[in-house]
ZAVOSE-595554 format. One line per 10 residues: number of its first residue (from 0); for each residue y, z, x of C-alpha. Coordinates in Angstrom, 3 decimals, decimal comma. Layout:
<atoms>
NUM) Y Z X; ...
</atoms>
This chain:
<atoms>
0) -47,216 59,285 -50,656; -46,222 57,092 -53,769; -47,529 53,346 -52,767; -47,898 54,159 -48,809; -50,586 52,667 -47,122; -53,198 54,679 -45,601; -53,913 54,863 -42,031; -57,395 53,900 -41,147; -58,796 51,684 -38,251; -57,322 48,057 -39,529
10) -53,687 49,483 -39,353; -53,395 52,822 -37,130; -51,041 50,455 -34,698; -48,830 50,471 -37,450; -48,768 54,465 -38,752; -45,440 55,086 -39,391; -44,612 57,506 -37,340; -41,014 57,701 -38,131; -41,475 59,192 -41,519; -44,131 61,560 -40,702
20) -42,925 63,951 -43,384; -42,732 67,234 -41,337; -41,374 68,460 -38,406; -42,334 70,988 -35,657; -42,135 74,649 -36,055; -39,459 75,452 -33,043; -36,589 74,859 -35,468; -35,561 73,790 -38,772; -33,954 70,781 -40,806; -31,414 70,478 -43,014
30) -30,520 66,948 -45,219; -27,389 66,502 -46,826; -25,062 64,002 -48,320; -23,246 61,309 -46,018; -20,122 63,705 -46,409; -22,347 66,664 -45,832; -21,460 68,195 -48,752; -24,909 68,793 -51,176; -28,248 69,563 -49,077; -30,953 66,797 -50,339
40) -33,608 68,236 -48,594; -35,060 70,757 -46,302; -37,777 71,917 -43,905; -40,230 74,399 -46,000; -39,028 76,725 -42,745; -35,914 76,899 -43,121; -34,812 80,513 -44,549; -37,004 82,014 -42,616; -35,206 80,316 -39,211; -32,019 80,935 -41,000
50) -32,837 84,322 -42,603; -31,566 82,685 -45,890; -32,135 85,009 -49,032; -33,947 82,321 -50,713; -35,422 78,983 -49,813; -34,433 77,542 -53,157; -31,542 75,575 -51,286; -31,415 72,080 -52,412; -28,749 70,579 -54,377; -26,628 73,978 -53,066
60) -23,479 72,934 -50,869; -24,223 73,274 -47,336; -20,584 75,933 -46,888; -22,705 77,884 -49,691; -25,674 78,304 -47,381; -24,361 78,203 -44,012; -21,099 79,504 -44,500; -17,708 78,035 -44,613; -17,133 77,860 -40,908; -20,115 76,676 -39,768
70) -20,202 73,732 -42,244; -16,353 73,386 -41,555; -17,498 72,876 -37,670; -20,850 70,487 -38,884; -18,461 68,448 -40,609; -15,718 68,109 -37,427; -18,531 67,388 -35,123; -20,407 65,019 -37,719; -17,095 62,581 -36,829; -18,038 62,441 -33,060
80) -21,690 61,267 -33,922; -20,999 57,366 -34,574; -24,504 56,564 -32,890; -27,339 58,083 -34,100; -28,868 58,510 -30,920; -26,518 60,386 -29,880; -25,945 63,665 -32,089; -22,961 65,802 -32,361; -23,895 69,238 -30,731; -22,843 72,878 -31,470
90) -24,103 74,915 -29,189; -24,151 78,752 -30,120; -23,024 78,284 -33,337; -22,712 81,457 -35,629; -24,833 80,698 -38,884; -25,150 84,570 -40,515; -25,639 86,997 -37,840; -27,435 84,849 -35,480; -26,485 81,872 -33,099; -28,162 78,476 -33,381
100) -27,837 74,964 -31,366; -26,539 72,803 -33,699; -27,566 68,694 -33,793; -25,870 66,668 -36,301; -26,123 62,758 -37,380; -25,880 60,317 -39,882; -28,743 57,906 -40,452; -29,123 55,400 -43,455; -26,644 57,567 -45,884; -28,272 60,925 -44,874
110) -26,933 63,201 -42,757; -29,503 65,175 -40,549; -28,685 68,873 -39,101; -31,584 70,842 -37,040; -31,369 74,356 -35,777; -32,953 75,913 -33,483; -32,147 79,898 -32,235; -29,965 79,598 -29,159; -31,637 80,996 -26,315; -30,633 84,656 -24,862
120) -29,042 84,051 -21,538; -27,733 80,428 -21,059; -27,946 79,353 -17,651; -25,404 76,534 -18,221; -24,145 73,059 -20,074; -26,069 69,917 -20,224; -23,274 68,559 -18,307; -24,258 71,717 -15,367; -27,676 70,231 -15,688; -27,440 66,748 -15,262
130) -25,165 66,518 -12,424; -27,427 68,821 -10,574; -30,232 65,604 -10,958; -27,633 62,970 -10,904; -26,462 64,341 -7,365; -29,867 64,212 -5,680; -30,564 60,656 -7,067; -27,299 58,586 -6,601; -27,870 58,672 -3,065; -31,393 56,927 -3,204
140) -31,230 53,058 -2,886; -34,981 52,055 -2,836; -36,925 51,658 -5,889; -39,974 53,122 -4,373; -37,682 56,346 -3,013; -36,042 56,975 -6,100; -39,339 56,686 -8,324; -41,096 59,486 -5,977; -38,061 61,975 -5,714; -37,241 61,496 -9,761
150) -40,310 63,213 -10,501; -40,172 65,762 -8,424; -36,581 66,667 -9,195; -37,515 66,438 -13,084; -40,152 69,209 -12,349; -38,290 71,469 -9,980; -35,184 71,472 -12,691; -37,350 71,485 -15,853; -40,337 73,756 -15,086; -43,274 71,405 -16,171
160) -46,707 71,843 -14,837; -47,009 67,427 -14,484; -44,019 64,910 -14,365; -44,685 61,459 -14,223; -43,087 57,971 -13,986; -45,095 55,471 -16,073; -44,500 51,983 -15,500; -45,704 49,314 -18,190; -46,850 46,282 -16,968; -46,928 43,136 -18,754
170) -49,367 43,296 -20,664; -48,276 46,513 -22,528; -50,686 48,723 -19,925; -49,289 50,979 -17,146; -49,359 52,663 -13,998; -48,173 55,911 -12,915; -46,261 54,988 -10,121; -44,979 58,638 -9,313; -46,368 61,897 -9,823; -45,158 65,484 -9,455
180) -47,596 68,514 -9,924; -48,974 71,881 -9,884; -51,765 71,838 -6,646; -54,580 73,230 -8,765; -54,411 70,023 -10,996; -55,825 66,497 -10,643; -53,966 63,459 -9,840; -53,106 61,209 -12,049; -51,172 59,033 -9,476; -51,997 54,841 -8,878
190) -54,477 55,461 -12,235; -53,950 52,847 -15,320; -53,412 53,868 -19,114; -54,805 51,261 -21,518; -51,979 49,699 -24,174; -53,367 51,043 -27,335; -51,993 54,423 -25,574; -49,237 53,990 -26,591; -49,125 51,795 -30,023; -46,296 49,246 -30,804
200) -44,514 51,437 -33,373; -43,887 54,324 -30,693; -42,508 51,722 -28,252; -40,275 50,836 -30,754; -39,208 54,144 -31,305; -38,760 54,906 -27,767; -35,645 52,168 -27,784; -34,230 53,727 -30,609; -34,494 57,486 -29,128; -35,152 57,890 -25,654
210) -36,302 61,426 -26,161; -39,388 62,699 -27,789; -40,701 66,565 -28,004; -43,944 67,811 -28,535; -43,479 71,552 -28,223; -47,506 72,566 -28,894; -49,911 70,040 -29,859; -51,914 72,731 -32,125; -48,844 74,026 -33,380; -48,573 73,730 -37,088
220) -46,165 70,537 -39,182; -43,372 72,275 -41,198; -43,331 70,049 -44,453; -40,148 68,205 -45,937; -39,585 69,869 -49,317; -39,499 67,324 -51,275; -41,190 64,759 -49,301; -39,910 61,963 -50,969; -36,261 60,988 -52,169; -35,478 60,224 -56,066
230) -36,332 56,825 -54,988; -39,928 57,990 -53,674; -38,858 57,244 -50,339; -39,620 59,921 -47,164; -36,846 61,488 -44,802; -36,747 59,014 -41,757; -36,524 61,135 -38,780; -36,228 58,399 -35,983; -33,799 59,920 -34,433; -34,527 63,776 -35,129
240) -35,890 65,407 -31,784; -37,680 68,113 -34,446; -39,616 64,659 -35,498; -43,612 65,947 -35,826; -45,819 63,960 -34,106; -48,884 61,859 -35,341; -51,964 63,777 -35,087; -53,679 61,127 -33,320; -51,084 61,769 -30,409; -52,020 65,252 -30,688
250) -55,369 64,792 -30,502; -55,350 62,752 -27,719; -53,181 65,313 -25,311; -55,925 68,099 -26,643; -58,360 65,623 -24,946; -56,291 65,865 -21,907; -56,037 69,565 -22,271; -52,169 69,146 -22,665; -50,135 71,823 -24,794; -46,880 70,360 -24,342
260) -44,938 67,408 -23,050; -41,658 65,162 -23,076; -41,249 61,637 -22,556; -37,843 59,948 -21,505; -37,998 56,422 -21,984; -36,402 54,682 -18,820; -34,495 51,536 -20,391; -33,586 48,132 -18,140; -31,940 45,512 -19,526; -32,687 46,776 -22,997
270) -36,317 46,632 -22,487; -38,484 49,712 -22,340; -39,588 49,416 -18,740; -41,099 53,036 -18,134; -41,493 56,373 -19,031; -40,816 60,242 -17,406; -43,429 61,839 -19,146; -43,893 65,572 -18,280; -47,147 67,205 -19,424; -47,233 71,057 -19,696
280) -51,020 72,947 -19,758; -49,527 75,679 -22,126; -47,011 76,024 -25,421; -43,294 75,071 -24,076; -40,178 74,727 -25,556; -37,120 73,202 -24,081; -33,528 74,651 -25,369; -31,427 71,981 -27,302; -29,119 71,974 -23,815; -31,842 71,332 -21,417
290) -32,976 68,330 -23,659; -29,804 66,646 -24,248; -29,124 67,167 -20,152; -32,935 65,128 -20,059; -31,731 62,856 -22,007; -28,315 62,059 -20,404; -30,235 62,018 -17,124; -32,868 59,343 -18,627; -30,046 57,051 -19,013; -28,494 57,569 -15,500
300) -31,698 57,213 -13,938; -32,104 54,053 -15,730; -28,704 52,709 -14,980; -29,385 53,943 -11,173; -32,990 52,140 -11,423; -31,568 49,123 -12,848; -29,213 48,743 -10,077; -31,259 49,684 -6,969; -33,627 46,936 -8,036; -31,141 44,394 -8,932
310) -29,608 45,096 -5,446; -32,825 44,792 -3,994; -33,562 41,160 -6,214; -30,102 40,408 -4,990; -31,447 40,672 -1,112; -34,703 38,695 -2,095; -32,258 35,969 -4,269; -29,842 35,727 -1,039; -32,937 35,358 1,360; -34,105 32,376 -1,377
320) -30,528 31,054 -1,589; -30,453 30,648 2,163; -33,874 28,679 1,824; -32,228 26,710 -0,789; -29,659 26,209 1,044; -31,343 24,590 3,873; -33,008 22,364 1,701; -30,125 21,680 0,146; -28,720 20,843 3,802; -31,368 18,155 4,304
330) -30,770 16,099 1,176; -28,816 13,776 3,067; -31,858 12,754 5,287; -33,582 11,643 2,295; -33,465 8,606 -0,065; -34,145 10,535 -3,618; -35,534 13,930 -4,343; -39,216 13,339 -4,592; -38,670 12,577 -0,716; -36,569 15,481 -0,138
340) -39,087 18,368 -1,988; -41,958 16,614 -0,220; -40,193 16,965 3,239; -39,015 20,593 2,114; -42,235 21,968 1,019; -42,923 24,637 3,734; -39,361 25,861 3,477; -40,273 26,664 -0,402; -43,300 28,692 0,645; -40,618 31,362 1,325
350) -38,627 31,167 -1,389; -41,240 33,810 -3,288; -44,959 35,350 -2,390; -46,983 32,862 -2,336; -50,143 31,507 -0,496; -49,097 27,651 -0,760; -46,994 25,152 -2,727; -47,792 21,681 -4,523; -45,594 19,165 -5,910; -46,698 16,569 -8,915
360) -43,835 13,925 -9,156; -43,706 10,115 -10,317; -47,524 10,668 -10,497; -48,283 11,647 -6,666; -49,590 14,818 -5,239; -48,267 16,596 -2,104; -49,131 20,451 -1,172; -48,899 22,769 1,562; -50,741 25,964 2,049; -53,649 27,117 0,051
370) -53,086 24,893 -3,156; -55,393 23,180 -6,050; -56,347 19,436 -4,236; -55,125 16,220 -5,425; -57,831 15,335 -7,911; -56,871 18,728 -10,110; -53,087 18,040 -10,473; -53,496 15,746 -13,082; -55,072 18,089 -15,316; -53,087 21,090 -13,758
380) -50,036 19,146 -14,924; -51,226 17,974 -18,834; -52,174 22,095 -19,006; -48,932 23,211 -18,043; -47,198 20,680 -20,193; -49,488 22,167 -22,992; -49,063 25,592 -22,689; -45,786 26,152 -20,944; -42,688 27,282 -22,754; -39,225 26,263 -21,181
390) -38,363 25,296 -17,709; -40,501 27,604 -16,035; -44,292 28,838 -16,588; -46,353 31,430 -14,914; -49,812 33,046 -14,968; -52,034 35,398 -13,030; -54,954 33,791 -14,507; -55,308 30,100 -14,006; -58,914 29,734 -15,512; -57,535 30,841 -18,887
400) -55,828 27,521 -19,224; -57,483 25,126 -16,441; -61,432 26,589 -16,906; -62,295 23,817 -13,888; -60,142 25,542 -11,399; -63,419 27,077 -9,611; -64,877 24,096 -9,054; -62,190 22,442 -6,817; -63,491 25,280 -3,935; -60,411 26,823 -3,273
410) -59,189 30,400 -3,724; -56,636 29,447 -5,965; -56,127 31,822 -9,271; -52,256 32,085 -10,444; -49,694 29,440 -10,339; -46,071 29,326 -11,283; -44,778 26,113 -12,359; -41,117 25,149 -12,046; -40,503 21,888 -14,237; -38,621 18,923 -12,743
420) -37,354 16,972 -15,578; -36,538 16,927 -19,017; -39,488 16,011 -20,189; -42,949 17,929 -19,070; -43,821 15,497 -16,438; -42,896 16,698 -12,956; -43,334 19,995 -11,446; -43,121 21,857 -8,186; -46,051 24,853 -7,913; -46,293 28,182 -6,542
430) -49,816 29,454 -5,959; -51,577 32,382 -5,549; -55,223 33,792 -4,180; -57,291 35,411 -6,331; -56,799 39,378 -5,941; -60,322 40,853 -6,112; -59,060 44,737 -6,726; -60,766 48,074 -8,658; -58,617 49,140 -11,063; -58,579 52,539 -11,514
440) -58,425 53,647 -15,325; -57,416 56,935 -17,321; -60,570 56,720 -19,062; -62,859 53,657 -20,773; -59,606 51,346 -21,745; -61,332 49,994 -24,390; -60,862 51,301 -27,919; -63,651 53,457 -29,405; -63,850 53,792 -32,994; -65,383 57,011 -34,467
450) -65,220 59,240 -37,629; -63,022 62,141 -35,764; -61,082 65,028 -37,079; -58,923 63,206 -39,079; -61,631 61,157 -40,999; -62,575 57,342 -40,472; -60,238 56,219 -38,246; -59,069 55,608 -34,168; -60,415 58,715 -32,414; -58,685 59,205 -28,795
460) -60,893 59,186 -26,114; -62,172 62,343 -25,361; -62,861 61,567 -21,178; -60,087 60,979 -18,522; -62,885 60,692 -16,063; -61,922 58,250 -13,566; -63,301 54,528 -14,818; -62,980 51,780 -12,384; -63,061 48,302 -13,603; -63,274 44,991 -10,647
470) -60,907 42,536 -11,806; -61,605 38,887 -10,695; -60,220 35,459 -10,902; -56,650 36,711 -11,161; -54,105 36,808 -8,378; -51,287 39,205 -7,908; -49,320 38,832 -11,065; -45,937 37,249 -11,111; -42,665 39,132 -11,962; -39,935 38,571 -13,646
480) -38,006 38,724 -10,381; -40,190 35,701 -9,237; -39,418 33,836 -12,496; -35,623 34,701 -11,843; -36,368 32,790 -8,224; -37,840 29,824 -9,879; -34,964 29,604 -12,203; -32,682 29,821 -9,371; -34,954 27,076 -7,360; -34,347 24,697 -10,774
490) -30,994 25,601 -11,200; -30,583 24,208 -7,084; -32,939 21,297 -7,954; -30,395 20,189 -10,665; -27,767 20,570 -7,840; -29,859 18,528 -5,774; -30,322 16,047 -8,224; -26,344 15,924 -9,325; -24,748 15,509 -6,032; -27,453 12,927 -4,971
500) -26,074 10,977 -7,866; -23,093 11,527 -6,972; -23,703 9,817 -3,763; -25,853 7,249 -4,871; -22,596 5,992 -7,313; -20,330 6,209 -4,677; -22,723 4,365 -2,397; -23,501 1,970 -5,396; -19,379 1,694 -5,545; -19,152 0,788 -1,633
510) -21,942 -1,313 -2,169; -20,262 -3,619 -4,428; -17,448 -3,723 -2,420; -19,517 -5,028 0,438; -21,323 -7,211 -1,368; -17,996 -8,990 -2,532; -16,441 -9,327 0,853; -20,445 -10,617 1,981; -20,439 -12,900 -1,228; -16,733 -14,406 -0,054
520) -17,992 -14,630 3,249; -21,091 -16,594 2,708; -18,989 -18,944 0,248; -16,166 -19,295 3,159; -19,106 -20,210 5,599; -21,657 -22,435 3,669; -18,341 -24,208 2,451; -17,435 -24,506 6,200; -20,735 -25,698 7,143; -21,389 -28,117 3,857
530) -17,705 -29,531 5,323; -18,992 -29,853 8,895; -22,326 -31,790 7,729; -20,204 -34,034 5,254; -18,194 -35,205 8,366; -21,447 -35,391 10,376; -22,843 -37,657 7,983; -19,543 -39,651 6,896; -18,493 -40,519 10,207; -18,477 -44,201 10,827
540) -21,524 -45,933 12,385; -21,018 -48,921 14,864; -22,514 -52,190 13,734; -25,224 -51,809 16,848; -26,609 -48,593 15,674; -29,804 -48,920 13,551; -30,788 -46,923 10,764; -33,770 -45,155 12,913; -31,283 -44,342 15,589; -28,506 -42,968 13,531
550) -31,424 -40,876 11,486; -32,369 -39,362 14,445; -28,933 -38,459 15,840; -27,393 -36,945 12,316; -31,172 -35,006 12,318; -30,152 -33,783 15,762; -27,189 -32,598 14,709; -27,919 -30,764 11,716; -30,752 -29,264 13,306; -28,573 -27,801 16,497
560) -25,951 -26,396 13,599; -28,829 -25,073 11,797; -30,530 -23,230 15,033; -26,335 -22,196 15,255; -26,095 -20,709 12,088; -29,463 -18,802 12,580; -28,626 -17,180 15,569; -25,495 -16,162 14,125; -26,864 -14,154 11,487; -30,176 -13,108 13,300
570) -27,554 -12,111 16,069; -25,220 -9,868 13,593; -22,029 -12,403 14,136; -23,123 -14,308 17,079; -25,723 -14,894 19,701; -25,813 -15,199 23,629; -25,195 -18,300 25,530; -28,350 -18,134 27,876; -30,234 -18,725 24,240; -28,716 -21,009 23,269
580) -28,696 -23,657 26,206; -32,666 -22,443 26,359; -33,180 -23,518 22,767; -31,181 -26,933 23,109; -33,052 -27,906 26,646; -36,586 -26,998 26,088; -37,762 -30,278 24,627; -36,900 -31,548 28,736; -38,371 -28,790 30,396; -42,092 -31,065 31,500
590) -39,819 -33,519 33,498; -36,684 -32,056 34,062; -35,779 -29,062 36,640; -33,095 -26,656 34,636; -31,231 -24,318 35,909; -29,216 -21,528 34,260; -27,013 -19,346 35,983; -24,681 -16,772 34,848; -24,291 -13,137 33,572; -25,319 -12,492 30,070
600) -22,533 -13,738 28,012; -22,135 -12,913 24,375; -20,379 -15,975 22,125; -18,623 -14,741 18,328; -20,234 -16,619 15,776; -17,217 -19,442 15,652; -17,906 -20,048 19,261; -21,686 -19,982 19,222; -21,383 -23,015 16,048; -18,942 -24,880 18,615
610) -20,987 -24,903 21,299; -24,315 -25,349 19,738; -22,486 -28,703 18,482; -21,077 -29,485 22,107; -24,452 -28,976 24,291; -26,483 -30,912 21,612; -24,574 -33,695 22,218; -24,477 -33,346 25,782; -28,166 -33,036 25,754; -28,707 -35,790 23,599
620) -26,542 -37,966 25,646; -28,475 -36,990 29,015; -31,770 -37,207 27,548; -30,821 -41,032 26,407; -28,676 -41,998 29,960; -28,537 -39,161 32,100; -30,311 -36,721 34,442; -32,683 -35,807 31,212; -34,020 -39,369 30,825; -35,804 -39,914 33,808
630) -38,405 -37,741 35,678; -37,159 -36,131 38,607; -33,808 -35,230 37,278; -31,353 -31,925 37,781; -29,444 -30,021 35,021; -27,290 -27,003 36,536; -25,057 -25,205 33,398; -23,196 -22,219 35,356; -20,681 -20,182 33,972; -18,341 -17,384 35,503
640) -15,716 -15,202 34,242; -11,921 -17,274 34,217; -8,506 -15,691 34,293; -7,418 -13,579 30,908; -11,070 -12,077 30,170; -12,119 -15,963 29,539; -15,123 -17,603 30,825; -15,652 -21,316 32,894; -18,856 -23,426 31,699; -19,894 -26,331 34,275
650) -22,411 -28,902 33,103; -23,711 -30,890 36,260; -26,308 -33,541 36,081; -27,931 -35,148 39,042; -31,149 -37,220 40,000; -30,794 -39,102 36,650; -29,937 -43,268 36,672; -26,277 -43,941 37,892; -24,246 -43,459 35,037; -20,769 -45,424 33,869
660) -18,344 -44,233 31,208; -18,663 -46,053 27,428; -16,776 -48,538 26,863; -16,059 -47,284 23,153; -15,743 -43,726 22,381; -18,520 -42,596 19,675; -18,521 -39,677 17,393; -20,098 -37,272 20,014; -17,875 -37,906 22,920; -15,203 -37,219 20,502
670) -16,757 -34,010 19,415; -17,525 -32,946 23,046; -13,567 -33,630 24,115; -11,753 -32,255 21,043; -14,040 -29,582 19,270; -13,441 -26,642 22,121; -9,868 -27,173 22,334; -9,128 -27,829 18,694; -11,950 -24,922 17,133; -11,630 -22,167 19,943
680) -8,156 -22,999 21,456; -9,927 -23,630 25,042; -10,214 -26,412 27,070; -12,638 -29,469 28,240; -13,094 -32,223 30,786; -15,905 -35,088 31,551; -16,522 -36,483 34,511; -18,816 -39,805 34,299; -19,469 -39,578 38,327; -22,146 -42,420 39,694
690) -24,492 -39,016 40,434; -24,012 -37,921 37,141; -22,315 -36,395 34,656; -19,960 -33,712 35,137; -18,547 -31,601 32,150; -16,509 -28,411 32,230; -15,342 -25,995 29,450; -13,686 -23,058 29,208; -13,366 -20,209 26,406; -11,033 -17,805 25,478
700) -11,801 -14,437 26,133; -11,400 -13,525 22,487; -14,736 -15,351 21,646; -16,789 -14,095 24,155; -18,083 -10,925 25,220; -19,597 -10,332 29,098; -22,902 -8,249 28,935; -24,016 -6,784 32,245; -22,132 -6,511 35,513; -24,353 -8,466 38,186
710) -24,624 -12,391 38,040; -28,055 -13,707 36,933; -30,249 -16,905 37,627; -32,498 -18,034 34,422; -35,338 -19,518 36,539; -36,024 -23,201 35,300; -38,011 -23,733 32,223; -41,331 -24,062 32,950; -43,604 -26,978 31,815; -46,293 -24,544 30,307
720) -43,841 -23,388 27,320; -43,208 -27,164 26,099; -44,660 -28,515 23,489; -47,802 -30,676 23,909; -46,845 -33,929 25,331; -49,500 -35,906 22,895; -47,379 -37,948 20,305; -49,633 -37,018 17,597; -50,494 -33,197 18,133; -51,911 -32,876 15,157
730) -54,409 -35,774 14,723; -57,086 -35,661 12,336; -56,350 -32,149 11,029; -55,705 -31,444 7,422; -53,221 -28,691 6,925; -51,831 -26,576 4,041; -48,622 -26,066 3,583; -46,995 -23,264 1,044; -42,940 -23,882 0,613; -41,787 -23,141 -3,226
740) -38,744 -25,782 -2,362; -39,908 -29,415 -3,119; -37,564 -31,235 -1,080; -38,398 -29,064 1,971; -42,193 -29,115 0,945; -42,201 -32,872 1,300; -40,451 -33,092 4,240; -42,636 -30,913 6,020; -45,546 -32,848 4,537; -43,882 -36,399 5,765
750) -43,163 -34,631 9,099; -46,901 -33,067 9,311; -48,278 -36,584 8,521; -45,890 -38,376 11,360; -47,491 -35,722 13,996; -51,093 -37,084 13,049; -52,104 -34,682 10,233; -55,156 -36,446 8,062; -54,179 -34,768 5,330; -51,544 -32,291 3,856
760) -51,818 -30,216 0,812; -48,726 -28,778 -0,381; -48,595 -25,555 -3,101; -45,488 -23,544 -4,784; -46,916 -19,797 -4,828; -49,172 -18,020 -3,863; -51,480 -17,804 -6,840; -51,791 -21,892 -6,665; -52,760 -21,526 -2,555; -55,134 -19,131 -3,653
770) -57,041 -21,080 -6,039; -56,497 -24,237 -3,673; -58,454 -22,453 -1,190; -61,443 -21,811 -3,576; -61,983 -25,620 -3,058; -60,011 -26,818 0,334; -60,977 -25,593 3,844; -57,804 -26,391 5,938; -58,299 -26,640 9,639; -54,410 -24,803 9,834
780) -51,673 -23,779 7,600; -47,768 -23,394 7,397; -46,569 -20,241 4,635; -43,183 -19,945 3,961; -42,785 -16,010 3,826; -40,362 -15,613 0,847; -41,403 -17,407 -1,963; -39,929 -17,184 -5,802; -41,497 -13,990 -7,170; -43,067 -12,833 -4,033
790) -44,548 -13,407 -0,676; -47,425 -15,313 0,698; -48,933 -12,496 2,631; -51,734 -12,249 0,249; -52,515 -16,100 1,365; -51,714 -14,986 4,897; -54,573 -12,193 4,355; -56,842 -14,247 2,731; -56,708 -16,981 5,861; -57,427 -14,430 8,419
800) -60,500 -13,481 6,270; -61,268 -16,780 6,541; -60,565 -17,207 10,262; -58,264 -20,159 9,332; -55,032 -20,241 11,913; -51,718 -20,126 10,595; -48,439 -20,102 11,443; -45,327 -18,370 9,216; -42,078 -19,860 8,512; -38,827 -18,555 7,289
810) -35,096 -19,464 7,469; -34,602 -15,288 7,056; -33,607 -13,290 10,049; -35,336 -10,275 8,420; -38,852 -10,014 8,481; -39,679 -6,812 7,889; -42,068 -7,793 5,479; -44,939 -8,855 7,399; -47,324 -6,716 7,374; -48,272 -4,608 10,839
820) -51,625 -6,549 11,136; -50,091 -10,094 10,854; -47,233 -9,776 13,391; -48,930 -11,524 16,334; -48,734 -14,360 13,739; -46,601 -17,165 15,301; -43,147 -18,056 13,303; -41,630 -21,197 12,910; -38,162 -21,048 11,863; -36,079 -23,063 9,528
830) -34,986 -25,862 9,168; -38,102 -27,532 10,291; -38,837 -29,473 13,660; -41,413 -31,896 14,028; -41,713 -30,731 17,974; -41,372 -27,034 16,898; -43,935 -27,031 13,977; -46,316 -28,876 16,179; -45,993 -26,643 18,984; -46,519 -23,193 16,727
840) -49,476 -24,881 15,064; -51,041 -25,615 18,577; -50,427 -21,898 19,529; -52,032 -20,640 16,378; -54,903 -22,901 16,980; -55,377 -22,021 20,775; -55,368 -18,185 19,861; -57,992 -18,970 17,313; -60,162 -20,440 19,951; -59,881 -23,773 17,574
</atoms>
């Protein structure tokens, strides 16, 4: 063989089996020019098989050798053989005085004609043969049943001693999954054969030509004459049935005791799935019709097996899709994909056979079932990112990429990873436990090199006795179906992300609209409040009023307005009338019997703000001149339903000093008289009786909502709830104030000093406060919860650690950012009120036992 590479131990897997230079002896072969005109070469037995007068036929016209009619029929058959894998057939073609079965195809510009003596007493055509097989298997719809039944049908119709269906595994080795045999033969069912038994180039050839025949493993090899063409190349016999087989393979068969064999490729999805392997223990030649029929059956069987497998995968995929749909249905409950996946891990267990699942997303690990522990997650994610290609990665030998897996103490041996992001960062893992198994090999699977019959080359093993191997640190392999389901899951998760993003975009749009409306409403309210404060401040002051009295009066009115605003915000647009009255009258509970009587009544935002100012003026006047100004005084406030759904409120004082109507109406009197009619469209009237002031206010139904059905009486306030009677309740205390607004901090400092505090330290941030505490130990502290850039919670935790009492202060309604362990801390509402602040600090110190 000129320039041919010798076959030895280093390149036996590259042996050129498609150009053996010879054929098997049960037929002859002639090669012609592309027009089937002149003969280029022929097998050495052509003259004997065709009964030709002389072997010197190269260069002759085809019709000169085979006869005009036979040559004409061969050329006609060649026109239909557009695919070399499907040759043109001429069964029973007369050449000379004998009938031959002829197959003709063209490959690489050479017409190849194979001739075999036609069997006598032909039983049928290839179509009849394949119909008999197809009619039996087409009704079988389960893969295991189909495989088991097919081997028996092929043996029955073809008469081989043993028929096996051999399936390739992912590593190239194979396993006998179905077998029909003579009872006297040992069984190969379930045995494994190493990948080296069928080398790479043989597998490639099985995809081109799905049938391979060995009529006699000890038979002669008939050479081609000449062996090489004018260019020094041998004839390519890839698609020739008569192609001789590698001597190594023949020796392999003889070592198994096999004299004849036939292999039919099972091709699924363009890949070599397996083989239908037929063995016979004496020489055997199948007729061309039988071989063509077997080849047709193999193609149908491949298609049918693929359809059955696809249907089974579809059923599993349907179940998996239900799982994914169930997960999708839960998407609305979660804020994002990480939360959804963490809440759905148990559902993912039903997606494919596995023992556990794990989620590595945003640097956090969550698992369910048998899975690696959290400390292993970062290393696992890095290993998959390094070794994985594509969105799905799987391995049944996890220890190959993560050697330390055994150190984690869990029986995990295999993993499948689904990438959840474009960059290798977040993964959903499926885990399988170790499956210790004993694999039965048909002889030692490891290659053995020795000097054999063919010189210094690979010698096929001679013993096919069962060789058992215990396999550890492996799980059951992940199938292509598992990978398909994983890809489907990833696509579904992408769908979830897209849908969630659409929902978020929609919600963001709605939130923008709500925010604009909120800003407009807030702007409107703030302007109204500022206008009201401006009115309070700019109201003329009588000459008899000193600055101190004016300041106290203005401060009280602003505090009442602030309280009303705070209640409106916290009450979602309003508040209870009883809460408003309780807040306004609480400073006088220690000296006066106050009774509040009426059903729960909710005032809307406008009514609550108006009545806050009205009741503040009423309480202030009563504290100066009426029943709240002297011990023993009494106040009854009662509210009852009025016609048209409104409410009548009666304010009645008694037990105080004699009352006289003021000669000049001040701002407070005008506010009480006119605000309810003007702002609410209601009614108000005040009577200055000798026994005490009596006022009546009527609020229209559009501003109120009655709650409950039975009248109730609010018990008189207890003096124990009142702030300390001491005029200087904070006498001698050193205090810490954390407040980020300078003016408010200065006001709080002045207020606390006026209440008797000896020293007040102010800080505008949590960091400054923590530094201050390093050299200053206060007796108590006031902490504004919300600070610029954070909260005062760290300061609170440090004070709690040092056992220093403190109170929180806030102007916010939402206090959800206070940790649960600090939920018991007293709260002082902003704007600060001296008595309320002193009461809160005293309460905090009392609870701390100081």
